[in-house]
C-alpha positions in Angstrom: -33.8 5.2 22.3 -31.1 2.8 22.7 -27.9 3.5 20.9 -27.1 1.6 18.0 -24.2 -0.6 18.3 -21.3 0.3 15.9 -20.9 -2.1 13.0 -18.0 -4.7 13.7 -15.2 -4.6 11.3 -15.2 -7.6 9.0 -12.4 -10.2 9.5 -9.9 -9.7 6.9 -9.4 -13.0 4.4 -6.0 -14.2 3.9 -4.8 -15.8 0.7 -1.4 -17.7 0.4 0.0 -17.7 -3.2 2.8 -19.9 -4.0 5.3 -19.1 -6.8 8.3 -20.9 -8.0 10.5 -18.7 -10.5 11.1 -21.4 -13.2 12.7 -19.2 -15.7 13.1 -15.4 -16.3 10.6 -13.0 -14.6 7.2 -14.2 -15.8 6.4 -16.2 -12.8 7.1 -13.6 -10.3 5.5 -10.7 -12.6 2.0 -12.7 -12.7 1.9 -13.7 -9.2 2.9 -10.1 -8.0 0.2 -8.5 -10.1 -2.4 -10.8 -8.6 -1.2 -10.4 -5.1 -1.2 -6.6 -5.3 -4.7 -6.7 -7.0 -6.1 -8.8 -4.3 -4.8 -6.7 -1.6 -6.3 -3.5 -3.5 -9.7 -5.3 -2.8 -9.2 -5.9 0.8 -7.5 -9.3 0.8 -4.5 -10.0 3.0 -1.9 -11.9 1.0 1.3 -13.9 2.0 3.3 -14.3 -1.3 5.6 -17.4 -0.8 8.2 -17.2 -3.4 11.5 -19.0 -4.0 13.3 -16.1 -5.7 12.2 -12.7 -5.1 15.0 -10.6 -6.4 13.1 -9.3 -9.4 10.5 -7.8 -7.1 13.2 -5.3 -6.2 12.6 -3.5 -9.5 9.2 -4.9 -10.5 7.6 -3.4 -7.2 10.4 -1.7 -5.0 7.9 0.0 -2.9 5.9 -3.3 -2.3 2.1 -3.1 -1.5 0.3 -2.7 1.7 -1.4 -6.0 2.2 1.1 -8.2 0.5 3.6 -10.0 2.7 6.4 -11.4 0.7 7.9 -14.5 2.3 10.7 -17.0 1.5 9.5 -20.6 0.1 8.9 -22.4 3.4 11.5 -25.2 4.1 10.7 -26.4 7.5 7.3 -27.2 9.2 7.9 -24.9 12.2 8.9 -21.8 10.5 5.7 -22.3 8.2 3.5 -23.0 11.4 4.8 -19.8 13.0 4.1 -17.9 9.8 0.6 -19.2 9.2 -0.8 -18.5 12.6 -3.5 -16.9 10.8 -5.3 -19.5 8.6 -5.4 -19.3 5.0 -8.7 -18.9 3.5 -7.5 -19.6 0.0 -4.2 -21.5 -1.4 -3.2 -20.5 -4.7 -0.8 -23.0 -6.4 0.6 -20.8 -9.4 1.7 -22.6 -12.6 1.7 -26.1 -11.3 4.7 -25.2 -8.9 3.9 -27.9 -6.4 3.0 -26.9 -2.7 5.8 -27.3 -0.3 5.5 -30.2 2.3 4.7 -27.8 5.2 1.8 -26.3 3.4 0.7 -29.9 2.3 0.8 -30.8 6.0 -1.1 -27.8 7.1 -3.7 -28.5 4.4 -4.2 -32.0 5.6 -4.5 -31.0 9.2 -7.1 -28.1 8.3 -8.9 -30.8 6.3 -9.1 -33.2 9.4 -10.6 -30.2 11.4 -13.0 -29.2 8.6 -11.3 -25.8 8.3 -9.4 -26.5 5.0 -8.7 -23.4 2.8 -9.9 -23.7 -0.8 -7.0 -25.0 -2.9 -6.9 -23.5 -6.3 -4.3 -24.4 -9.2 -4.0 -21.2 -11.3 -2.8 -22.4 -14.6 -0.9 -20.7 -17.6 -2.7 -18.4 -19.8 -3.5 -20.3 -23.3 -6.2 -19.8 -26.0 -6.3 -23.3 -26.6 -9.8 -25.1 -26.8 -9.1 -27.5 -23.8 -9.1 -24.4 -21.5 -12.8 -23.8 -21.6 -13.3 -27.5 -20.8 -11.1 -27.7 -18.0 -11.6 -24.4 -16.4 -13.1 -25.0 -12.8 -12.8 -28.8 -12.8 -11.8 -30.5 -9.6 -8.6 -32.5 -8.8 -9.0 -35.2 -6.1 -5.5 -36.0 -4.8 -5.1 -39.8 -4.9 -1.6 -39.9 -2.8 0.7 -38.1 -1.0 0.5 -35.7 2.0 -2.8 -34.4 0.5 -4.4 -37.5 -0.3 -8.1 -37.0 -0.2 -8.1 -33.4 -0.6 -9.7 -31.6 -3.7 -7.9 -28.8 -5.7 -9.4 -26.8 -8.4 -8.1 -25.6 -11.9 -8.5 -22.2 -12.7 -7.5 -21.1 -16.4 -6.9 -17.7 -17.4 -8.1 -17.2 -21.0 -9.6 -15.0 -23.7 -13.3 -15.9 -23.5 -16.2 -15.7 -21.1 -15.9 -19.5 -20.3 -12.4 -19.0 -18.8 -11.0 -17.2 -16.0 -10.2 -13.9 -18.0 -7.2 -11.8 -17.6 -5.4 -9.8 -14.9 -6.8 -6.1 -15.1 -6.8 -3.8 -12.1 -9.8 -1.8 -11.3 -8.3 1.3 -12.1 -6.7 0.4 -15.1 -8.6 2.6 -17.5 -8.5 5.8 -15.3 -4.6 5.3 -15.1 -4.4 5.0 -18.9 -6.5 8.1 -19.4 -4.5 10.2 -17.0 -1.2 9.0 -18.7 1.1 11.6 -20.2 3.2 10.0 -22.8 5.4 13.2 -23.3 6.0 13.6 -19.6 6.7 10.0 -19.0 9.2 9.8 -21.6 10.9 13.1 -20.6 11.2 11.8 -17.1 12.8 8.6 -18.6 15.3 10.8 -20.7 13.9 9.7 -24.0 13.7 12.3 -26.6 11.9 11.4 -29.9 12.7 13.1 -32.9 10.3 14.5 -35.5 9.0 11.7 -37.6 10.3 8.8 -35.5 8.2 5.8 -34.5 8.7 4.7 -31.0 9.3 0.9 -30.9 9.8 -1.5 -27.6 11.6 -4.7 -27.4 11.3 -7.2 -24.7 12.3 -10.5 -25.8 14.1 -14.2 -25.2 17.2 -15.0 -27.2 16.1 -14.4 -30.6 18.0 -15.4 -34.0 15.8 -12.7 -35.9 16.8 -9.6 -34.1 19.1 -8.5 -36.9 16.2 -9.1 -39.5 13.9 -7.0 -37.2 16.7 -4.1 -37.1 16.7 -4.3 -41.0 13.1 -3.9 -41.1 12.6 -1.2 -38.7 15.6 0.7 -40.7 13.0 1.4 -43.5 11.6 4.1 -41.5 13.0 6.7 -38.9 12.7 4.5 -35.8 13.6 5.0 -32.0 13.9 1.5 -30.6 13.7 1.4 -26.7 15.3 -2.1 -25.5 14.8 -3.5 -22.0 17.7 -5.0 -19.8 18.9 -8.5 -20.7 18.4 -10.3 -24.0 16.9 -7.3 -25.6 19.7 -4.8 -25.3 22.5 -7.3 -25.3 21.4 -8.9 -28.8 20.6 -5.4 -30.3 23.9 -4.2 -29.1 25.6 -7.3 -30.5 23.7 -7.0 -33.9 24.8 -3.3 -34.3 28.2 -4.0 -33.7 28.3 -6.9 -36.3 26.6 -5.2 -39.2 27.3 -1.7 -38.3 24.8 1.1 -37.2 21.6 1.7 -39.3 21.0 5.2 -40.2 17.3 5.1 -39.6 17.4 3.2 -36.1 18.4 5.0 -32.8 18.7 2.7 -29.9 17.9 3.7 -26.4 18.5 1.1 -23.8 16.3 1.0 -20.8 16.7 0.5 -17.1 14.8 -2.1 -15.2 11.3 -0.6 -15.2 8.7 -1.1 -12.4 5.6 -3.0 -13.6 3.6 0.3 -13.7 6.5 2.0 -15.7 6.4 -1.1 -18.1 2.7 -0.4 -18.7 3.6 2.9 -19.5 6.3 1.8 -21.9 3.6 -0.2 -23.9 1.2 2.6 -23.8 3.8 5.1 -25.5 5.0 2.9 -28.4 3.4 2.4 -31.8 4.7 -1.1 -31.8 5.5 -3.5 -29.0 7.6 -6.7 -28.9 6.7 -8.5 -25.8 7.5 -11.9 -24.3 5.9 -14.4 -21.9 2.6 -14.2 -20.2 2.5 -10.9 -18.1 3.9 -8.7 -20.7 1.5 -10.3 -23.4 -1.6 -9.3 -21.2 -0.1 -5.9 -20.8 0.5 -5.4 -24.5 -3.1 -6.3 -25.1 -4.4 -3.6 -22.7 -2.0 -1.3 -24.3 -4.3 -1.7 -27.3 -1.3 -1.0 -29.6 0.1 -3.4 -32.5 2.3 -6.0 -30.9 4.2 -9.2 -31.6 4.5 -11.9 -29.0 7.4 -14.0 -28.6 6.2 -17.2 -26.8 8.6 -19.2 -24.4 10.0 -21.8 -26.6 9.7 -25.5 -25.6 12.1 -28.1 -26.6 9.6 -30.3 -27.9 7.9 -27.9 -29.9 4.7 -27.8 -27.9 4.7 -24.0 -28.1 3.8 -24.0 -31.8 0.3 -25.2 -31.1 -0.2 -22.8 -28.4 1.1 -19.8 -30.5 -1.2 -20.7 -33.3 -4.3 -20.8 -31.2 -3.3 -17.5 -29.7 -2.6 -15.9 -32.9 -5.9 -17.0 -34.4 -7.8 -15.2 -31.6 -5.5 -12.2 -31.4 -6.0 -11.6 -35.4 -9.6 -12.4 -35.7 -10.8 -8.7 -35.7 -8.5 -8.1 -38.7 -9.3 -8.3 -42.2 -7.9 -11.5 -43.9 -4.9 -9.7 -45.6 -3.8 -7.8 -42.6 -4.2 -11.1 -40.3 -2.0 -13.2 -42.7 0.5 -10.1 -42.6 0.5 -10.3 -38.8 0.7 -14.4 -39.0 3.8 -14.1 -41.3 5.8 -11.7 -39.1 4.5 -13.5 -35.8 5.6 -16.8 -37.4 8.9 -15.3 -38.2 9.6 -13.7 -35.0 9.0 -16.8 -33.1 11.3 -19.1 -35.5 8.3 -21.1 -36.4 8.4 -20.5 -40.2 9.2 -23.8 -42.0 10.8 -22.1 -44.9 12.9 -18.7 -45.1 10.5 -15.6 -45.3 12.6 -12.7 -45.4 9.4 -10.5 -46.7 7.8 -11.5 -43.4 8.5 -7.9 -42.0 6.7 -6.1 -44.9 3.8 -5.4 -42.3 6.1 -3.2 -40.2 6.6 -0.6 -43.1 2.9 -0.6 -44.5 1.0 2.3 -43.2 -2.3 1.1 -44.2 -1.6 -2.3 -42.6 -0.3 -1.0 -39.6 -3.4 1.3 -39.1 -5.7 -1.7 -39.9 -3.6 -3.8 -37.3 -3.9 -0.9 -34.6 -7.7 -0.7 -35.1 -8.0 -4.7 -34.6 -5.8 -4.4 -31.6 -8.1 -1.7 -30.2 -11.4 -3.7 -31.2 -9.9 -7.0 -29.5 -9.1 -5.0 -26.3 -12.6 -3.5 -26.0 -14.2 -7.1 -26.4 -11.8 -8.3 -23.6 -12.7 -5.3 -21.3 -16.3 -6.3 -21.6 -15.3 -9.5 -19.8 -15.0 -10.0 -16.2 -11.4 -9.6 -15.1 -9.4 -12.5 -13.6 -9.2 -11.4 -9.8 -12.9 -10.9 -9.7 -13.8 -14.2 -11.2 -11.1 -15.9 -8.9 -12.6 -14.2 -5.8 -15.9 -15.4 -6.7 -14.8 -18.8 -7.6 -13.3 -19.1 -4.4 -16.1 -17.9 -2.5 -18.4 -20.6 -4.1 -16.0 -23.5 -3.4 -15.7 -22.3 0.3 -19.4 -22.4 0.7 -19.5 -25.8 -0.9 -16.8 -26.9 1.5 -18.9 -25.5 4.5 -22.2 -27.2 3.4 -20.4 -30.4 3.5 -19.4 -30.2 7.0 
């Protein structure tokens, strides 16, 4: 009997992910999670980023399969770095592809080998996301004239691109030890204390939050930057609050930030990446949306809040709305009683149940990376069929 030839290894596909860090750490955080998740599924990723300093603490050990590269400024350097053609090009958050990449795409298009070009958009619960997800965008001018890119929208419904979620997330959560992790971090929770995390932008309502938390024994874990600085300033101006202990945290890796959210009874988070992680933690949370000068964030926040509180009974949903609106400086009038939710055991319990229920609903949907890979494969097949 003739010997069967051994199976040939499959060619590993390569994705280029482009990221500009506009402000803070969210852009880098989302793009790194996406790149690492793709790599865990056998994709080789080149992450092109204009400011990679946050990755030193987000992912200090890097990830096999992810090659972090500086934003390309010259054609020759980009050409040398991309001798292996990309299968997919991801333009994250409308960052605008650099000219060397656009020239590369144009040349590849002329040779009928163009990668699939996908615009990965910001996360939103607004209605337009379902209408816009998956639509093409024909480039009418510039270096990419005649090329087509595709809109890919993360979201909270089955008609969107879903949320980033690693395939081993549930296993990691099941194996997680709260007590051991807190001990390793040097955090000692006293009997009867609730544990609260704070990760925020500049926020004028930090003193109000501290006053509300002081109604019960609370250990507040503050992240570096705005959170720790504002809490220290508020405590210095108004004096220490007997019922609130403050524990400033060091910079945490993305994995440890996930652990932080899993530990706490209440999480205050900001931006897109930490919002998704708070959802997967399944605990009560308040989200601070990135404020825009024209106030456009209010509509986006209202759409999110409606969806996030849909599993809560009306009285609890209204309490969540008041606290969230106050925390985001969106209340039209002073509402100093907006924090009553935080000190109502029955409402906090109901809030926790609604967060858990929403998490279960979202877990039943296909995650973003799986959808993104399937989307890219479908568009690649479509391009090949036109050749």
